[in-house]
N, C-alpha and C positions, 0 to 999 in steps of 0.2 A: 179324276184328272187325266187329260190326254197327255201322252208322251209326245214330244215334238222334237224336230230337228231344224235348226236354222242352217240352211244350206247355201253353198256357193258364195259366201261373203268375200269381198275383196280383201278385207283385213279385219282382224279381231284385236282390239286394244284391250288386252286382258288385265292390265294393271296388277299382274299376279303378285300375290303376297298375302300373308296372314297377320301382319302387324304393320304399324305405321312406317312410312318411308321418310327418312330424315336427310336434310341437306341435298347433296348431289344425287342421291338415290331417287329423288323425286322425278328426275328426268327419265327414269327407266319405266316405260309403260308396257314392256314385254309384248311387243307387237308380233302377231302371228298372221302371215299372209295366206290368202286363198284357202280358207279353212271353214269347217262347219262345227256347230255345237250340238251335242246330243243332250237332251233334257229328259229325265225320267222322274216322275213323282215330285216335280217341282225343284229337283236338284240337278246340278250340272254333272253329267256322267262322263262326258268325253269331249275333247277338242281334237279334231281329226282333219287331216288334209282332205280337201274336196275330192281329190283323185282316189283316195282310199276308202271313202265313205261307203260305197255300194258293196265293196268286198267284205266289209266288217258287219254291216247292219242290214236287216231286212226292212227296207224303206216303207213297205206296205204296212208295217206295224206302227208307223209314226205319222203324225200330222207334219207335213213339210211346209216350211215358210221360206220362200225363195228370197235370198238376200243378195242376188247378183248386183254388182256395182254399188254395194252398200258397205258402210263401216259399222262395226258392232262394238259397243262400249258397255261397261257396267252401268247399272242404273245410278243416276246421280243421287247424292245424299245431302239434303239440306239440314245441316247439323246445328242451326241456331235460328229459331223463329219464335214469334209470339202470335200464332195465327188464330187463337181463340180470344176474341174481344168483341165488345159491343160498341157501336158508334164509330164515327170517323172524325178526323181532325184536319180537314182540308183548309179550314180558315187559318189554322196555325202554320200550315205550309206557306200560305200567302204572306203571313207575317214574317216568316223567315226570308222570303224573297225580298221583302222590304228592308231586311237587315237585322231583325231581331234574332238573338241567339237562342239556341235550344234551352240553355239553362235559365235565361231571363224569362222565357215563356213558362217554364216550370215554376219559377219563383213567384209568378203572379197568378198561380192557380191553374195554369194550363198543363200541357204535357201529360204525364202519366196519370195525374189526378183526374183529368178530363175523361180518360178512358176508363178509369175506375168507376166513375159515376155511371157511365153508359153500360158497362159490363154488369154492374150490380143490378140494374133494372131489367136487363135482358133475361128472358126465360131460358131454361135449359134447351127447349126445342128450338128457340131462335138461334142460340149459339151453336147447336148441332147443325142446323141447316146452313148457317154461315160457314162453319168449319168445313162441311162437306163441299160446298161450292169452292172454297179456297183450295182444298186438296185436289179437286178436279182440275183446277187451273194449274197447280204444280205438276200434275202428271203430264200435261201437254209439253212441259219443259224437260221431261225425262226423269222427274224425281220419283223414286220408289220407296224412300224412307225419309221421314221428317222428324225433327225434334220440335216439340212444342212446350212453351213455358207458361206457367201461370204468372201472376204478378199484377193483374188488373183487379185485384180484390183488396189486398192490404188489410184484410180481416178474414177470420177463419172461414165463414160460410161461403164467401165469394171465391176465395182461393180454392176451397174444396170443390165448389161448383165447376170452376174451370177445368180442374184435373179430372173430375168425373165426366165432363163432356168429352175430353180427349179419350178417356177409357171407353166411353160409349162409341165414339167414332172408330176406335181401333177394331171393334167388332162389326162395323158397318162398311168400312172402306177398304179397298185393296192396298192402299199405301200403309206401311207400318209407321206407327206413331210412338215415339219414345218421349215420355213426359218428364218434365223438370219442374220442381217446386221453386218458384222465385218469389216467395212471399216478401223478401227483402228487396223489392224493386224500387221503392221510394219510401220516404219517411212520411207517414200520415200526419195531418195537421196537428192532431192532439199530442203527438210525440216529438214535434219539431225541436223542442228545447232539450230533449233527452232521447236521442235515437237508440241508445243502448237499452232503454226500457222497452222499446218496440222489439228489439232483438230478443229480449227475455220473454216477451209476449209470444213470439213465434215459437220459441223453444218450449215454453211451458204449456201452450194451448193449441198449437197447430201441428208441429212436427210429428208427434205420436200418431195422430189420426192419419196423416199422409202415409206414414210407414205402415200402420196397422191395416189400412185399407188397400195397401199396395197401389197407391195412386201415382207414384213418381219413382224414377230410378236415380235421378240426380237432384241435388240441391245447388242453387245458384244464388248469387248476391251481387248487387250493383255497388261495387267498391269504388267510390268516387268522392272527390271533394264536395262537401255540402250534401252528401247522401250518406254512405256508410264508410267509416274509417277502416283502416287496415285492422285495427284491434277489434272493432265490432264485427268485421267480416270473419276474422279468424275464430271468434267465439261461436258464431252460428255454424260455420263450416265444420269445425271440429266436433261440435255436438251432432250435426247431421251425419258425419262420418261414423261417429260412435254408434249411431242408430242404424247404420247399414246403407246409407245413401252414398253414391259416388258424387264427386264434386266438380262444379264449374264455377267460373268467376267472370263477371263483367269487369274487365281490368284495364286501367290506364287509358280510358277512352278520351277523356277531356283534359285531365292533368296527369302528370307523372307522379302517382301516389305510392307506387310500390305493389300494385296488384299482381304484376307478373312474378315478382319475388315471392309474394304470398302463395300464389298458385303452386310454385315449386316446393315451397315449405310444407304445405298441407297435403301434397300429393294429388292435386286436382287432375282430372282427366284432360281438361282443356282450360285455357284462359282465352277470353274472347274480346274482340275489338282491338286493343293494344296499339292504338294510334300513337300514344305517348310512351310506350314501353321503353325502359332504359336499356342500355347495352348490357348492364349486369343482369337485369331481369330476363333478357333474351338468352343470355348465356346459361342462366340457371334453368330456364324452361327446356333448353336443349339437353342439358345434362341430366335432367330429371324426367325426361320423356313426357312433358306436358305438351299436348297438341296446341299450337298457336292458331286459333280460328279467327280468320280475318274477314271483315264484313265491308267490302268496298262500296256497296250500294249506299250504306249509311253515311260514309264519309262523303260520297258524291252528293247525296241528298242534303247533307248539312253544310256542304261547301267547305269541308275541312281537308287538310292534307291526308293522303292515304297512309295506312300503316306500312311499315318498312318490310314488306314481304321479301324483297330481294335480299336485304341484309339478313333477315331471319334465316332464309334458306342457306345463304352463303356461310352462316355461322352455326349450321347444324340443326336447325329446328325442323320439326315436322309441321308444315303449314297446311291447314285446311281452309276452305272457303265456304261461306254460307250467305244467305240473303239478308238475314235479320228482319224478315217480313214482320211488320208491326204497323199500328195505325198512326204513329207519330213521326219518328225520325226516319222511317224507311217503309213506306207503303208500296212494297215492290217484292214480288216473288219470282222475278225474272232471272233464271239461270244464265240465259244469253248475255244479259247486262253484266252479271258478275264476271263472266268469262271475258267480255270486252274490256272491262276495267282492270282486271287482273293482268291481262296481257299488254294492253296499250298504256296503262297508267301506273302499274305497279312493277313493270319490267319482269314479270314471270313468263317463262316459256309456256307454250301450249301444253307440253308434256307435264310440267309442274302443275299447271292449272287443272288438268284432268286428274292427276294424282290427288290434288287438294279437294276435289269434289267427289272422289270415289274412295279409295282405300284409306286416305288420311281422314276423310270425313267420317268413315266408318269407325276408325280408331278414336275419333273425338266422341263417339257414342258408345265405346266399348264393344263394338260389333265387328272388328276387323277379321275375326276368325270365322264369321258367317256370311258377310256381305262385303261389298266394296271392290270386288275383283271377280274376274271370270276364271275361276279355278275349279277343278274337279272336287266335288264334295260340298261346294258352297251352294247357297240358295240361288236359283236362276232368276236374278234381278238384272235385266238386260235391256238396253236401248239400241234399237236399230236406227241409224242415221241415214238420211236420204242421199248422201254423197259417198264416193268411194274412199275418201281419206279423212281422218280426223282433223287434218289441216284446214278443212272447210269450215269447221265449227267456229273459230274466231274470225275467219275470213268473211263469213256471212254476218257482218257486224250487227249485233243486237237482235238477230232473227233466229228462231229455233230451227234447228236442222233435224229435229226428232221426227221420225216417221212412225215408228211403232214402239210400244213399251210393254215389256213382259215382266210380270211380278210373280215370283215363286212358280215359274213355268206356265203361267196363264197370260194370254194376250189381254191386256186391259185398256190399251189405247192404240188406235190406228188413225193416223191423219186422214187416210182415205175414207174413213167413216163419215167425215164431215161433208155434207151436201150443200152446195151453194146454189140457190135458186135464182 
């Protein structure tokens, strides 16, 4: 691996830190002006003034990347996606445009059940090729680490297949993939009258194989009215925790069910969605260091009110942002759209938004000690933006400002590689 130096940047948005940033601390992006970054063996070795660089380092020993007039940020982390799936649901999107609700589509056999059927029939190679294509797209938006969930199987073999596809992609693609077991994504038809029986099926027949084969780091569940109750969710999550998995929860998306409170109770790493989270739930998440992962593109796609990001930050939460890329409620991997919605519709500052996509997103994946900021000793996951200030990122509304992406010290994307004929 070549050692490189990113030279002459106008600014480095380090987002410095090794743990989540809560409340007002989210506005501190630890900006360093007119500096260079020294990378050796894929690790950040130094952050040094442009003027001092030549005095300290033999530049001939490094590959130099000139960042004059550029802003440098940590790689973005998409901490909530469902990017391994077969088939699409464009017809359901058109139904929603006519006024059908997401839950009403689910109740008549659409929604997650539709994707389950398509994922079941897709081959491993088909899913790998689709996954690679989607990861390639994410890189162009500056994503260097992504979380991926199963959940389009709802039976052992297909859930395992999704997780094995992600494990295979982890060895093939530059982007790091952190896998989550979401077997409890929906209630299969045969268990509709007794969802707890399905929870027991997952505990008795699937969890051990997921753990034994090291296929997932997290366990998640869709805790929602007419899906899985708080009690059912608690049962699965505690069993998963007992087996060594960390926890996430799809919480309080459609109705205020108490998912945020449950996340705090069971020690979840993050609670996600949270459109209807209660004041009490928000307080408990802040007190118990549960990252509040908000998914504004999903609310936008479903034409729902956005989660109360401003309130959460003002009340001491660590807020992360993610795309929720999936085939149904949010067929979107656009980080620029996430940024636009967070700043323009959720009243988050650009500094809070950057923190939410970097160090706090890393914390939502249990990785804040290794990635999510530009700190000496961390992995060199870095994005070079084409403008001199991070303020251009939301200003160029809905358009990616990413010029180059570096993953573990290796240049994996350069906008200038694209040739338009």
